[in-house]
mmJSON file of the N, C-alpha and C atoms, coordinates in Angstrom:
{"data_MODEL":{"atom_site":{
"group_PDB":["ATOM","ATOM","ATOM","ATOM","ATOM","ATOM","ATOM","ATOM","ATOM","ATOM","ATOM","ATOM","ATOM","ATOM","ATOM","ATOM","ATOM","ATOM","ATOM","ATOM","ATOM","ATOM","ATOM","ATOM","ATOM","ATOM","ATOM","ATOM","ATOM","ATOM","ATOM","ATOM","ATOM","ATOM","ATOM","ATOM","ATOM","ATOM","ATOM","ATOM","ATOM","ATOM","ATOM","ATOM","ATOM","ATOM","ATOM","ATOM","ATOM","ATOM","ATOM","ATOM","ATOM","ATOM","ATOM","ATOM","ATOM","ATOM","ATOM","ATOM","ATOM","ATOM","ATOM","ATOM","ATOM","ATOM","ATOM","ATOM","ATOM","ATOM","ATOM","ATOM","ATOM","ATOM","ATOM","ATOM","ATOM","ATOM","ATOM","ATOM","ATOM","ATOM","ATOM","ATOM","ATOM","ATOM","ATOM","ATOM","ATOM","ATOM","ATOM","ATOM","ATOM","ATOM","ATOM","ATOM","ATOM","ATOM","ATOM","ATOM","ATOM","ATOM","ATOM","ATOM","ATOM","ATOM","ATOM","ATOM","ATOM","ATOM","ATOM","ATOM","ATOM","ATOM","ATOM","ATOM","ATOM","ATOM","ATOM","ATOM","ATOM","ATOM","ATOM","ATOM","ATOM","ATOM","ATOM","ATOM","ATOM","ATOM","ATOM","ATOM","ATOM","ATOM","ATOM","ATOM","ATOM","ATOM","ATOM","ATOM","ATOM","ATOM","ATOM","ATOM","ATOM","ATOM","ATOM","ATOM","ATOM","ATOM","ATOM","ATOM","ATOM","ATOM","ATOM","ATOM","ATOM","ATOM","ATOM","ATOM","ATOM","ATOM","ATOM","ATOM","ATOM","ATOM","ATOM","ATOM","ATOM","ATOM","ATOM","ATOM","ATOM","ATOM","ATOM","ATOM","ATOM","ATOM","ATOM","ATOM","ATOM","ATOM","ATOM","ATOM","ATOM","ATOM","ATOM","ATOM","ATOM","ATOM","ATOM","ATOM","ATOM","ATOM","ATOM","ATOM","ATOM","ATOM","ATOM","ATOM","ATOM","ATOM","ATOM","ATOM","ATOM","ATOM","ATOM","ATOM","ATOM","ATOM","ATOM","ATOM","ATOM","ATOM","ATOM","ATOM","ATOM","ATOM","ATOM","ATOM","ATOM","ATOM","ATOM","ATOM","ATOM","ATOM","ATOM","ATOM","ATOM","ATOM","ATOM","ATOM","ATOM","ATOM","ATOM","ATOM","ATOM","ATOM","ATOM","ATOM"],
"id":[1,2,3,4,5,6,7,8,9,10,11,12,13,14,15,16,17,18,19,20,21,22,23,24,25,26,27,28,29,30,31,32,33,34,35,36,37,38,39,40,41,42,43,44,45,46,47,48,49,50,51,52,53,54,55,56,57,58,59,60,61,62,63,64,65,66,67,68,69,70,71,72,73,74,75,76,77,78,79,80,81,82,83,84,85,86,87,88,89,90,91,92,93,94,95,96,97,98,99,100,101,102,103,104,105,106,107,108,109,110,111,112,113,114,115,116,117,118,119,120,121,122,123,124,125,126,127,128,129,130,131,132,133,134,135,136,137,138,139,140,141,142,143,144,145,146,147,148,149,150,151,152,153,154,155,156,157,158,159,160,161,162,163,164,165,166,167,168,169,170,171,172,173,174,175,176,177,178,179,180,181,182,183,184,185,186,187,188,189,190,191,192,193,194,195,196,197,198,199,200,201,202,203,204,205,206,207,208,209,210,211,212,213,214,215,216,217,218,219,220,221,222,223,224,225,226,227,228,229,230,231,232,233,234,235,236,237,238,239,240],
"type_symbol":["N","C","C","N","C","C","N","C","C","N","C","C","N","C","C","N","C","C","N","C","C","N","C","C","N","C","C","N","C","C","N","C","C","N","C","C","N","C","C","N","C","C","N","C","C","N","C","C","N","C","C","N","C","C","N","C","C","N","C","C","N","C","C","N","C","C","N","C","C","N","C","C","N","C","C","N","C","C","N","C","C","N","C","C","N","C","C","N","C","C","N","C","C","N","C","C","N","C","C","N","C","C","N","C","C","N","C","C","N","C","C","N","C","C","N","C","C","N","C","C","N","C","C","N","C","C","N","C","C","N","C","C","N","C","C","N","C","C","N","C","C","N","C","C","N","C","C","N","C","C","N","C","C","N","C","C","N","C","C","N","C","C","N","C","C","N","C","C","N","C","C","N","C","C","N","C","C","N","C","C","N","C","C","N","C","C","N","C","C","N","C","C","N","C","C","N","C","C","N","C","C","N","C","C","N","C","C","N","C","C","N","C","C","N","C","C","N","C","C","N","C","C","N","C","C","N","C","C","N","C","C","N","C","C","N","C","C","N","C","C"],
"label_atom_id":["N","CA","C","N","CA","C","N","CA","C","N","CA","C","N","CA","C","N","CA","C","N","CA","C","N","CA","C","N","CA","C","N","CA","C","N","CA","C","N","CA","C","N","CA","C","N","CA","C","N","CA","C","N","CA","C","N","CA","C","N","CA","C","N","CA","C","N","CA","C","N","CA","C","N","CA","C","N","CA","C","N","CA","C","N","CA","C","N","CA","C","N","CA","C","N","CA","C","N","CA","C","N","CA","C","N","CA","C","N","CA","C","N","CA","C","N","CA","C","N","CA","C","N","CA","C","N","CA","C","N","CA","C","N","CA","C","N","CA","C","N","CA","C","N","CA","C","N","CA","C","N","CA","C","N","CA","C","N","CA","C","N","CA","C","N","CA","C","N","CA","C","N","CA","C","N","CA","C","N","CA","C","N","CA","C","N","CA","C","N","CA","C","N","CA","C","N","CA","C","N","CA","C","N","CA","C","N","CA","C","N","CA","C","N","CA","C","N","CA","C","N","CA","C","N","CA","C","N","CA","C","N","CA","C","N","CA","C","N","CA","C","N","CA","C","N","CA","C","N","CA","C","N","CA","C","N","CA","C","N","CA","C","N","CA","C","N","CA","C","N","CA","C","N","CA","C","N","CA","C"],
"label_alt_id":[null,null,null,null,null,null,null,null,null,null,null,null,null,null,null,null,null,null,null,null,null,null,null,null,null,null,null,null,null,null,null,null,null,null,null,null,null,null,null,null,null,null,null,null,null,null,null,null,null,null,null,null,null,null,null,null,null,null,null,null,null,null,null,null,null,null,null,null,null,null,null,null,null,null,null,null,null,null,null,null,null,null,null,null,null,null,null,null,null,null,null,null,null,null,null,null,null,null,null,null,null,null,null,null,null,null,null,null,null,null,null,null,null,null,null,null,null,null,null,null,null,null,null,null,null,null,null,null,null,null,null,null,null,null,null,null,null,null,null,null,null,null,null,null,null,null,null,null,null,null,null,null,null,null,null,null,null,null,null,null,null,null,null,null,null,null,null,null,null,null,null,null,null,null,null,null,null,null,null,null,null,null,null,null,null,null,null,null,null,null,null,null,null,null,null,null,null,null,null,null,null,null,null,null,null,null,null,null,null,null,null,null,null,null,null,null,null,null,null,null,null,null,null,null,null,null,null,null,null,null,null,null,null,null,null,null,null,null,null,null],
"label_comp_id":["MET","MET","MET","LYS","LYS","LYS","GLY","GLY","GLY","THR","THR","THR","PRO","PRO","PRO","PHE","PHE","PHE","LYS","LYS","LYS","LEU","LEU","LEU","LYS","LYS","LYS","GLN","GLN","GLN","LYS","LYS","LYS","LEU","LEU","LEU","GLU","GLU","GLU","PRO","PRO","PRO","ALA","ALA","ALA","ALA","ALA","ALA","ALA","ALA","ALA","LYS","LYS","LYS","ARG","ARG","ARG","LYS","LYS","LYS","ALA","ALA","ALA","GLU","GLU","GLU","GLU","GLU","GLU","ASP","ASP","ASP","GLN","GLN","GLN","LYS","LYS","LYS","ALA","ALA","ALA","ALA","ALA","ALA","MET","MET","MET","SER","SER","SER","ALA","ALA","ALA","TRP","TRP","TRP","GLY","GLY","GLY","LYS","LYS","LYS","TYR","TYR","TYR","LYS","LYS","LYS","LYS","LYS","LYS","ARG","ARG","ARG","THR","THR","THR","ALA","ALA","ALA","GLN","GLN","GLN","LYS","LYS","LYS","ALA","ALA","ALA","ASN","ASN","ASN","CYS","CYS","CYS","PRO","PRO","PRO","LYS","LYS","LYS","GLY","GLY","GLY","TYR","TYR","TYR","ASP","ASP","ASP","PHE","PHE","PHE","ASP","ASP","ASP","HIS","HIS","HIS","ALA","ALA","ALA","SER","SER","SER","GLY","GLY","GLY","LYS","LYS","LYS","CYS","CYS","CYS","ILE","ILE","ILE","LEU","LEU","LEU","ALA","ALA","ALA","SER","SER","SER","GLU","GLU","GLU","ASN","ASN","ASN","ARG","ARG","ARG","ALA","ALA","ALA","LYS","LYS","LYS","ASN","ASN","ASN","SER","SER","SER","ARG","ARG","ARG","SER","SER","SER","GLY","GLY","GLY","ALA","ALA","ALA","THR","THR","THR","LYS","LYS","LYS","ARG","ARG","ARG","LYS","LYS","LYS","TYR","TYR","TYR","ASN","ASN","ASN","TYR","TYR","TYR"],
"label_asym_id":["A","A","A","A","A","A","A","A","A","A","A","A","A","A","A","A","A","A","A","A","A","A","A","A","A","A","A","A","A","A","A","A","A","A","A","A","A","A","A","A","A","A","A","A","A","A","A","A","A","A","A","A","A","A","A","A","A","A","A","A","A","A","A","A","A","A","A","A","A","A","A","A","A","A","A","A","A","A","A","A","A","A","A","A","A","A","A","A","A","A","A","A","A","A","A","A","A","A","A","A","A","A","A","A","A","A","A","A","A","A","A","A","A","A","A","A","A","A","A","A","A","A","A","A","A","A","A","A","A","A","A","A","A","A","A","A","A","A","A","A","A","A","A","A","A","A","A","A","A","A","A","A","A","A","A","A","A","A","A","A","A","A","A","A","A","A","A","A","A","A","A","A","A","A","A","A","A","A","A","A","A","A","A","A","A","A","A","A","A","A","A","A","A","A","A","A","A","A","A","A","A","A","A","A","A","A","A","A","A","A","A","A","A","A","A","A","A","A","A","A","A","A","A","A","A","A","A","A","A","A","A","A","A","A","A","A","A","A","A","A"],
"label_entity_id":["1","1","1","1","1","1","1","1","1","1","1","1","1","1","1","1","1","1","1","1","1","1","1","1","1","1","1","1","1","1","1","1","1","1","1","1","1","1","1","1","1","1","1","1","1","1","1","1","1","1","1","1","1","1","1","1","1","1","1","1","1","1","1","1","1","1","1","1","1","1","1","1","1","1","1","1","1","1","1","1","1","1","1","1","1","1","1","1","1","1","1","1","1","1","1","1","1","1","1","1","1","1","1","1","1","1","1","1","1","1","1","1","1","1","1","1","1","1","1","1","1","1","1","1","1","1","1","1","1","1","1","1","1","1","1","1","1","1","1","1","1","1","1","1","1","1","1","1","1","1","1","1","1","1","1","1","1","1","1","1","1","1","1","1","1","1","1","1","1","1","1","1","1","1","1","1","1","1","1","1","1","1","1","1","1","1","1","1","1","1","1","1","1","1","1","1","1","1","1","1","1","1","1","1","1","1","1","1","1","1","1","1","1","1","1","1","1","1","1","1","1","1","1","1","1","1","1","1","1","1","1","1","1","1","1","1","1","1","1","1"],
"label_seq_id":[1,1,1,2,2,2,3,3,3,4,4,4,5,5,5,6,6,6,7,7,7,8,8,8,9,9,9,10,10,10,11,11,11,12,12,12,13,13,13,14,14,14,15,15,15,16,16,16,17,17,17,18,18,18,19,19,19,20,20,20,21,21,21,22,22,22,23,23,23,24,24,24,25,25,25,26,26,26,27,27,27,28,28,28,29,29,29,30,30,30,31,31,31,32,32,32,33,33,33,34,34,34,35,35,35,36,36,36,37,37,37,38,38,38,39,39,39,40,40,40,41,41,41,42,42,42,43,43,43,44,44,44,45,45,45,46,46,46,47,47,47,48,48,48,49,49,49,50,50,50,51,51,51,52,52,52,53,53,53,54,54,54,55,55,55,56,56,56,57,57,57,58,58,58,59,59,59,60,60,60,61,61,61,62,62,62,63,63,63,64,64,64,65,65,65,66,66,66,67,67,67,68,68,68,69,69,69,70,70,70,71,71,71,72,72,72,73,73,73,74,74,74,75,75,75,76,76,76,77,77,77,78,78,78,79,79,79,80,80,80],
"pdbx_PDB_ins_code":[null,null,null,null,null,null,null,null,null,null,null,null,null,null,null,null,null,null,null,null,null,null,null,null,null,null,null,null,null,null,null,null,null,null,null,null,null,null,null,null,null,null,null,null,null,null,null,null,null,null,null,null,null,null,null,null,null,null,null,null,null,null,null,null,null,null,null,null,null,null,null,null,null,null,null,null,null,null,null,null,null,null,null,null,null,null,null,null,null,null,null,null,null,null,null,null,null,null,null,null,null,null,null,null,null,null,null,null,null,null,null,null,null,null,null,null,null,null,null,null,null,null,null,null,null,null,null,null,null,null,null,null,null,null,null,null,null,null,null,null,null,null,null,null,null,null,null,null,null,null,null,null,null,null,null,null,null,null,null,null,null,null,null,null,null,null,null,null,null,null,null,null,null,null,null,null,null,null,null,null,null,null,null,null,null,null,null,null,null,null,null,null,null,null,null,null,null,null,null,null,null,null,null,null,null,null,null,null,null,null,null,null,null,null,null,null,null,null,null,null,null,null,null,null,null,null,null,null,null,null,null,null,null,null,null,null,null,null,null,null],
"Cartn_x":[120.738,122.577,123.36,124.575,124.742,126.853,126.915,127.963,127.858,129.02,129.273,128.205,127.494,126.436,127.23,128.573,129.158,129.042,128.845,129.537,128.637,126.66,126.305,126.144,126.611,126.743,127.472,129.285,130.786,130.583,130.046,129.864,130.885,131.623,133.363,133.064,134.378,134.87,134.219,134.54,134.799,135.321,136.285,137.627,137.956,137.747,138.173,136.918,136.186,134.638,134.851,135.827,136.238,137.588,138.56,139.543,138.967,137.761,137.088,135.96,135.914,135.375,136.156,137.051,138.301,138.938,138.899,140.137,139.01,138.233,136.992,136.553,136.691,136.361,137.618,138.483,140.161,140.401,139.594,139.306,138.878,137.549,136.725,136.896,137.813,138.453,139.584,140.192,141.352,141.172,142.401,142.036,140.896,141.209,140.369,139.262,139.003,137.498,136.299,137.159,136.485,135.942,136.836,136.886,135.815,135.8,134.967,133.265,132.793,131.786,131.48,132.605,132.29,131.415,132.302,131.698,130.647,130.428,129.029,127.892,128.235,127.266,126.303,127.735,127.142,126.196,126.88,125.982,124.241,124.031,122.622,121.297,122.14,121.244,120.232,119.056,118.217,118.95,117.312,117.198,117.946,118.48,118.162,119.901,120.673,121.485,122.553,123.78,125.021,125.635,126.639,128.164,128.878,128.834,129.38,131.43,132.544,133.092,133.666,134.005,134.379,134.178,132.368,132.044,131.658,131.061,130.994,129.489,128.928,126.903,126.437,125.009,124.414,123.963,124.503,123.499,123.309,122.358,122.117,123.019,122.356,123.208,124.175,123.182,123.282,124.572,124.432,125.78,126.803,126.985,127.65,128.756,127.791,128.74,129.214,128.749,128.786,130.435,130.039,131.983,132.859,132.648,133.611,135.01,135.927,137.333,138.28,138.755,140.302,141.231,141.216,142.453,143.078,142.226,142.862,142.723,141.721,141.392,141.137,140.025,139.391,140.125,141.279,142.128,142.667,143.372,144.143,143.262,141.821,141.796,140.97,141.442,141.306,141.645,143.286,144.773,144.451,144.258,144.055,145.28],
"Cartn_y":[136.99,136.567,137.101,137.101,137.575,137.833,139.268,139.629,140.635,140.918,141.562,141.666,142.224,141.811,141.338,142.139,141.378,140.029,139.567,137.798,137.599,137.178,136.983,137.08,138.565,139.724,139.035,138.763,138.562,137.035,136.696,134.57,134.073,134.608,134.557,132.888,132.576,131.095,131.061,130.509,130.741,131.153,130.883,131.026,132.21,132.746,133.826,134.598,135.005,135.561,136.564,135.367,135.206,136.324,136.079,136.953,138.088,138.541,139.638,140.587,139.386,140.185,141.053,140.462,140.403,141.735,141.741,142.932,144.312,143.766,145.238,145.638,145.091,145.554,145.831,145.044,146.356,147.459,147.908,149.026,150.427,149.644,150.028,150.394,149.675,150.615,151.038,151.36,152.156,153.966,154.756,155.37,156.585,155.928,156.558,156.119,155.464,154.574,155.091,155.639,156.1,156.909,157.668,159.404,159.972,158.809,158.879,158.586,157.688,157.328,158.199,159.17,160.001,161.187,161.452,162.781,162.409,161.348,161.033,160.612,160.399,160.498,161.865,162.731,164.087,164.873,164.396,165.023,164.942,163.357,163.213,162.84,162.373,162.714,161.648,162.258,161.823,160.041,159.574,157.979,157.818,156.571,156.216,157.141,158.455,158.81,159.012,158.619,158.8,160.466,160.147,161.571,161.322,162.485,162.212,163.168,162.59,162.718,164.341,163.436,165.018,166.505,166.209,167.245,167.994,167.037,167.431,167.58,166.626,166.924,165.365,165.644,164.706,164.165,163.093,162.855,160.929,160.692,159.419,158.298,157.504,156.868,155.925,155.745,154.583,155.824,156.978,157.685,158.203,158.217,158.077,156.968,155.645,154.459,153.691,154.76,154.409,155.625,156.482,157.441,156.893,156.457,156.36,156.115,156.782,156.508,156.207,155.416,155.613,156.324,157.094,158.162,159.056,158.901,159.666,160.562,161.828,163.488,163.528,162.863,163.164,163.058,162.417,162.261,163.622,163.666,165.457,166.492,166.663,167.747,167.784,166.381,167.162,166.839,166.48,166.501,165.874,164.121,163.836,162.504],
"Cartn_z":[96.955,96.619,97.686,98.176,98.597,97.667,97.923,97.191,96.112,94.765,93.642,93.093,92.71,91.22,89.79,90.077,88.829,88.648,89.236,89.054,88.32,87.942,87.634,86.446,85.898,84.912,83.777,84.843,84.169,83.631,84.281,84.539,84.405,85.766,86.428,86.88,86.546,87.091,89.099,89.204,90.694,91.606,91.545,91.6,91.371,90.106,89.53,90.365,90.254,90.795,92.635,92.872,94.444,94.37,93.202,93.368,93.147,91.919,92.2,93.418,94.07,94.974,96.762,95.869,96.963,96.702,94.904,94.738,95.025,94.654,94.559,95.764,96.715,98.086,99.046,98.029,98.425,98.013,96.734,96.42,96.827,97.767,97.952,99.52,100.138,100.991,100.843,100.086,100.233,100.376,101.087,100.775,100.076,98.526,97.254,97.684,97.663,97.974,98.868,99.57,101.562,100.793,100.183,100.196,98.862,98.078,96.73,97.919,98.685,99.468,99.922,100.505,101.356,100.539,100.008,98.832,98.159,97.858,97.36,98.335,99.4,100.444,100.805,100.685,101.306,100.162,98.543,98.025,97.871,98.123,98.264,97.494,96.181,95.29,95.109,94.538,94.492,94.014,93.913,93.41,92.356,91.957,90.131,89.936,90.745,90.225,91.342,90.121,91.064,90.731,92.383,92.197,91.662,89.837,89.116,89.613,90.195,90.702,89.901,88.195,87.731,87.581,87.215,87.612,88.528,89.686,90.867,91.342,90.206,90.357,90.546,90.062,90.19,88.523,88.666,87.472,86.949,85.836,86.478,86.167,86.749,87.145,85.903,84.986,83.695,83.089,83.124,82.261,83.109,84.6,85.247,85.081,84.955,84.617,84.203,82.59,81.446,80.681,81.646,80.954,82.059,83.502,84.167,83.523,84.145,83.326,84.558,84.099,84.823,84.576,84.25,83.439,84.858,85.564,87.49,86.801,85.873,86.094,87.144,87.759,89.369,90.441,90.394,91.454,91.414,90.593,90.177,90.543,89.896,90.042,91.72,92.71,93.998,94.613,94.359,94.353,95.762,95.191,95.797,95.82],
"occupancy":[1.0,1.0,1.0,1.0,1.0,1.0,1.0,1.0,1.0,1.0,1.0,1.0,1.0,1.0,1.0,1.0,1.0,1.0,1.0,1.0,1.0,1.0,1.0,1.0,1.0,1.0,1.0,1.0,1.0,1.0,1.0,1.0,1.0,1.0,1.0,1.0,1.0,1.0,1.0,1.0,1.0,1.0,1.0,1.0,1.0,1.0,1.0,1.0,1.0,1.0,1.0,1.0,1.0,1.0,1.0,1.0,1.0,1.0,1.0,1.0,1.0,1.0,1.0,1.0,1.0,1.0,1.0,1.0,1.0,1.0,1.0,1.0,1.0,1.0,1.0,1.0,1.0,1.0,1.0,1.0,1.0,1.0,1.0,1.0,1.0,1.0,1.0,1.0,1.0,1.0,1.0,1.0,1.0,1.0,1.0,1.0,1.0,1.0,1.0,1.0,1.0,1.0,1.0,1.0,1.0,1.0,1.0,1.0,1.0,1.0,1.0,1.0,1.0,1.0,1.0,1.0,1.0,1.0,1.0,1.0,1.0,1.0,1.0,1.0,1.0,1.0,1.0,1.0,1.0,1.0,1.0,1.0,1.0,1.0,1.0,1.0,1.0,1.0,1.0,1.0,1.0,1.0,1.0,1.0,1.0,1.0,1.0,1.0,1.0,1.0,1.0,1.0,1.0,1.0,1.0,1.0,1.0,1.0,1.0,1.0,1.0,1.0,1.0,1.0,1.0,1.0,1.0,1.0,1.0,1.0,1.0,1.0,1.0,1.0,1.0,1.0,1.0,1.0,1.0,1.0,1.0,1.0,1.0,1.0,1.0,1.0,1.0,1.0,1.0,1.0,1.0,1.0,1.0,1.0,1.0,1.0,1.0,1.0,1.0,1.0,1.0,1.0,1.0,1.0,1.0,1.0,1.0,1.0,1.0,1.0,1.0,1.0,1.0,1.0,1.0,1.0,1.0,1.0,1.0,1.0,1.0,1.0,1.0,1.0,1.0,1.0,1.0,1.0,1.0,1.0,1.0,1.0,1.0,1.0,1.0,1.0,1.0,1.0,1.0,1.0],
"B_iso_or_equiv":[0.0,0.0,0.0,0.0,0.0,0.0,0.0,0.0,0.0,0.0,0.0,0.0,0.0,0.0,0.0,0.0,0.0,0.0,0.0,0.0,0.0,0.0,0.0,0.0,0.0,0.0,0.0,0.0,0.0,0.0,0.0,0.0,0.0,0.0,0.0,0.0,0.0,0.0,0.0,0.0,0.0,0.0,0.0,0.0,0.0,0.0,0.0,0.0,0.0,0.0,0.0,0.0,0.0,0.0,0.0,0.0,0.0,0.0,0.0,0.0,0.0,0.0,0.0,0.0,0.0,0.0,0.0,0.0,0.0,0.0,0.0,0.0,0.0,0.0,0.0,0.0,0.0,0.0,0.0,0.0,0.0,0.0,0.0,0.0,0.0,0.0,0.0,0.0,0.0,0.0,0.0,0.0,0.0,0.0,0.0,0.0,0.0,0.0,0.0,0.0,0.0,0.0,0.0,0.0,0.0,0.0,0.0,0.0,0.0,0.0,0.0,0.0,0.0,0.0,0.0,0.0,0.0,0.0,0.0,0.0,0.0,0.0,0.0,0.0,0.0,0.0,0.0,0.0,0.0,0.0,0.0,0.0,0.0,0.0,0.0,0.0,0.0,0.0,0.0,0.0,0.0,0.0,0.0,0.0,0.0,0.0,0.0,0.0,0.0,0.0,0.0,0.0,0.0,0.0,0.0,0.0,0.0,0.0,0.0,0.0,0.0,0.0,0.0,0.0,0.0,0.0,0.0,0.0,0.0,0.0,0.0,0.0,0.0,0.0,0.0,0.0,0.0,0.0,0.0,0.0,0.0,0.0,0.0,0.0,0.0,0.0,0.0,0.0,0.0,0.0,0.0,0.0,0.0,0.0,0.0,0.0,0.0,0.0,0.0,0.0,0.0,0.0,0.0,0.0,0.0,0.0,0.0,0.0,0.0,0.0,0.0,0.0,0.0,0.0,0.0,0.0,0.0,0.0,0.0,0.0,0.0,0.0,0.0,0.0,0.0,0.0,0.0,0.0,0.0,0.0,0.0,0.0,0.0,0.0,0.0,0.0,0.0,0.0,0.0,0.0],
"pdbx_formal_charge":[null,null,null,null,null,null,null,null,null,null,null,null,null,null,null,null,null,null,null,null,null,null,null,null,null,null,null,null,null,null,null,null,null,null,null,null,null,null,null,null,null,null,null,null,null,null,null,null,null,null,null,null,null,null,null,null,null,null,null,null,null,null,null,null,null,null,null,null,null,null,null,null,null,null,null,null,null,null,null,null,null,null,null,null,null,null,null,null,null,null,null,null,null,null,null,null,null,null,null,null,null,null,null,null,null,null,null,null,null,null,null,null,null,null,null,null,null,null,null,null,null,null,null,null,null,null,null,null,null,null,null,null,null,null,null,null,null,null,null,null,null,null,null,null,null,null,null,null,null,null,null,null,null,null,null,null,null,null,null,null,null,null,null,null,null,null,null,null,null,null,null,null,null,null,null,null,null,null,null,null,null,null,null,null,null,null,null,null,null,null,null,null,null,null,null,null,null,null,null,null,null,null,null,null,null,null,null,null,null,null,null,null,null,null,null,null,null,null,null,null,null,null,null,null,null,null,null,null,null,null,null,null,null,null,null,null,null,null,null,null],
"auth_seq_id":[1,1,1,2,2,2,3,3,3,4,4,4,5,5,5,6,6,6,7,7,7,8,8,8,9,9,9,10,10,10,11,11,11,12,12,12,13,13,13,14,14,14,15,15,15,16,16,16,17,17,17,18,18,18,19,19,19,20,20,20,21,21,21,22,22,22,23,23,23,24,24,24,25,25,25,26,26,26,27,27,27,28,28,28,29,29,29,30,30,30,31,31,31,32,32,32,33,33,33,34,34,34,35,35,35,36,36,36,37,37,37,38,38,38,39,39,39,40,40,40,41,41,41,42,42,42,43,43,43,44,44,44,45,45,45,46,46,46,47,47,47,48,48,48,49,49,49,50,50,50,51,51,51,52,52,52,53,53,53,54,54,54,55,55,55,56,56,56,57,57,57,58,58,58,59,59,59,60,60,60,61,61,61,62,62,62,63,63,63,64,64,64,65,65,65,66,66,66,67,67,67,68,68,68,69,69,69,70,70,70,71,71,71,72,72,72,73,73,73,74,74,74,75,75,75,76,76,76,77,77,77,78,78,78,79,79,79,80,80,80],
"auth_comp_id":["MET","MET","MET","LYS","LYS","LYS","GLY","GLY","GLY","THR","THR","THR","PRO","PRO","PRO","PHE","PHE","PHE","LYS","LYS","LYS","LEU","LEU","LEU","LYS","LYS","LYS","GLN","GLN","GLN","LYS","LYS","LYS","LEU","LEU","LEU","GLU","GLU","GLU","PRO","PRO","PRO","ALA","ALA","ALA","ALA","ALA","ALA","ALA","ALA","ALA","LYS","LYS","LYS","ARG","ARG","ARG","LYS","LYS","LYS","ALA","ALA","ALA","GLU","GLU","GLU","GLU","GLU","GLU","ASP","ASP","ASP","GLN","GLN","GLN","LYS","LYS","LYS","ALA","ALA","ALA","ALA","ALA","ALA","MET","MET","MET","SER","SER","SER","ALA","ALA","ALA","TRP","TRP","TRP","GLY","GLY","GLY","LYS","LYS","LYS","TYR","TYR","TYR","LYS","LYS","LYS","LYS","LYS","LYS","ARG","ARG","ARG","THR","THR","THR","ALA","ALA","ALA","GLN","GLN","GLN","LYS","LYS","LYS","ALA","ALA","ALA","ASN","ASN","ASN","CYS","CYS","CYS","PRO","PRO","PRO","LYS","LYS","LYS","GLY","GLY","GLY","TYR","TYR","TYR","ASP","ASP","ASP","PHE","PHE","PHE","ASP","ASP","ASP","HIS","HIS","HIS","ALA","ALA","ALA","SER","SER","SER","GLY","GLY","GLY","LYS","LYS","LYS","CYS","CYS","CYS","ILE","ILE","ILE","LEU","LEU","LEU","ALA","ALA","ALA","SER","SER","SER","GLU","GLU","GLU","ASN","ASN","ASN","ARG","ARG","ARG","ALA","ALA","ALA","LYS","LYS","LYS","ASN","ASN","ASN","SER","SER","SER","ARG","ARG","ARG","SER","SER","SER","GLY","GLY","GLY","ALA","ALA","ALA","THR","THR","THR","LYS","LYS","LYS","ARG","ARG","ARG","LYS","LYS","LYS","TYR","TYR","TYR","ASN","ASN","ASN","TYR","TYR","TYR"],
"auth_asym_id":["A","A","A","A","A","A","A","A","A","A","A","A","A","A","A","A","A","A","A","A","A","A","A","A","A","A","A","A","A","A","A","A","A","A","A","A","A","A","A","A","A","A","A","A","A","A","A","A","A","A","A","A","A","A","A","A","A","A","A","A","A","A","A","A","A","A","A","A","A","A","A","A","A","A","A","A","A","A","A","A","A","A","A","A","A","A","A","A","A","A","A","A","A","A","A","A","A","A","A","A","A","A","A","A","A","A","A","A","A","A","A","A","A","A","A","A","A","A","A","A","A","A","A","A","A","A","A","A","A","A","A","A","A","A","A","A","A","A","A","A","A","A","A","A","A","A","A","A","A","A","A","A","A","A","A","A","A","A","A","A","A","A","A","A","A","A","A","A","A","A","A","A","A","A","A","A","A","A","A","A","A","A","A","A","A","A","A","A","A","A","A","A","A","A","A","A","A","A","A","A","A","A","A","A","A","A","A","A","A","A","A","A","A","A","A","A","A","A","A","A","A","A","A","A","A","A","A","A","A","A","A","A","A","A","A","A","A","A","A","A"],
"auth_atom_id":["N","CA","C","N","CA","C","N","CA","C","N","CA","C","N","CA","C","N","CA","C","N","CA","C","N","CA","C","N","CA","C","N","CA","C","N","CA","C","N","CA","C","N","CA","C","N","CA","C","N","CA","C","N","CA","C","N","CA","C","N","CA","C","N","CA","C","N","CA","C","N","CA","C","N","CA","C","N","CA","C","N","CA","C","N","CA","C","N","CA","C","N","CA","C","N","CA","C","N","CA","C","N","CA","C","N","CA","C","N","CA","C","N","CA","C","N","CA","C","N","CA","C","N","CA","C","N","CA","C","N","CA","C","N","CA","C","N","CA","C","N","CA","C","N","CA","C","N","CA","C","N","CA","C","N","CA","C","N","CA","C","N","CA","C","N","CA","C","N","CA","C","N","CA","C","N","CA","C","N","CA","C","N","CA","C","N","CA","C","N","CA","C","N","CA","C","N","CA","C","N","CA","C","N","CA","C","N","CA","C","N","CA","C","N","CA","C","N","CA","C","N","CA","C","N","CA","C","N","CA","C","N","CA","C","N","CA","C","N","CA","C","N","CA","C","N","CA","C","N","CA","C","N","CA","C","N","CA","C","N","CA","C","N","CA","C","N","CA","C","N","CA","C","N","CA","C","N","CA","C"],
"pdbx_PDB_model_num":[1,1,1,1,1,1,1,1,1,1,1,1,1,1,1,1,1,1,1,1,1,1,1,1,1,1,1,1,1,1,1,1,1,1,1,1,1,1,1,1,1,1,1,1,1,1,1,1,1,1,1,1,1,1,1,1,1,1,1,1,1,1,1,1,1,1,1,1,1,1,1,1,1,1,1,1,1,1,1,1,1,1,1,1,1,1,1,1,1,1,1,1,1,1,1,1,1,1,1,1,1,1,1,1,1,1,1,1,1,1,1,1,1,1,1,1,1,1,1,1,1,1,1,1,1,1,1,1,1,1,1,1,1,1,1,1,1,1,1,1,1,1,1,1,1,1,1,1,1,1,1,1,1,1,1,1,1,1,1,1,1,1,1,1,1,1,1,1,1,1,1,1,1,1,1,1,1,1,1,1,1,1,1,1,1,1,1,1,1,1,1,1,1,1,1,1,1,1,1,1,1,1,1,1,1,1,1,1,1,1,1,1,1,1,1,1,1,1,1,1,1,1,1,1,1,1,1,1,1,1,1,1,1,1,1,1,1,1,1,1]
}}}
């Protein structure tokens, strides 16, 4: 199945799922989204790990996603 894996998890109506997919894509392609992707790829984390932009190192993906904050602290840390 193509698209975001959250469609099934969140059980959204088709129209809402489409809007969410568009919003997710827009966020991922923003300057900040591209920056995060670039730095995460440079870190080359092992399988099952994600790059944590707040601490600047690879941590378990489950831990990184559980503590994911929208406070903007990471943006301020990197002056982005």
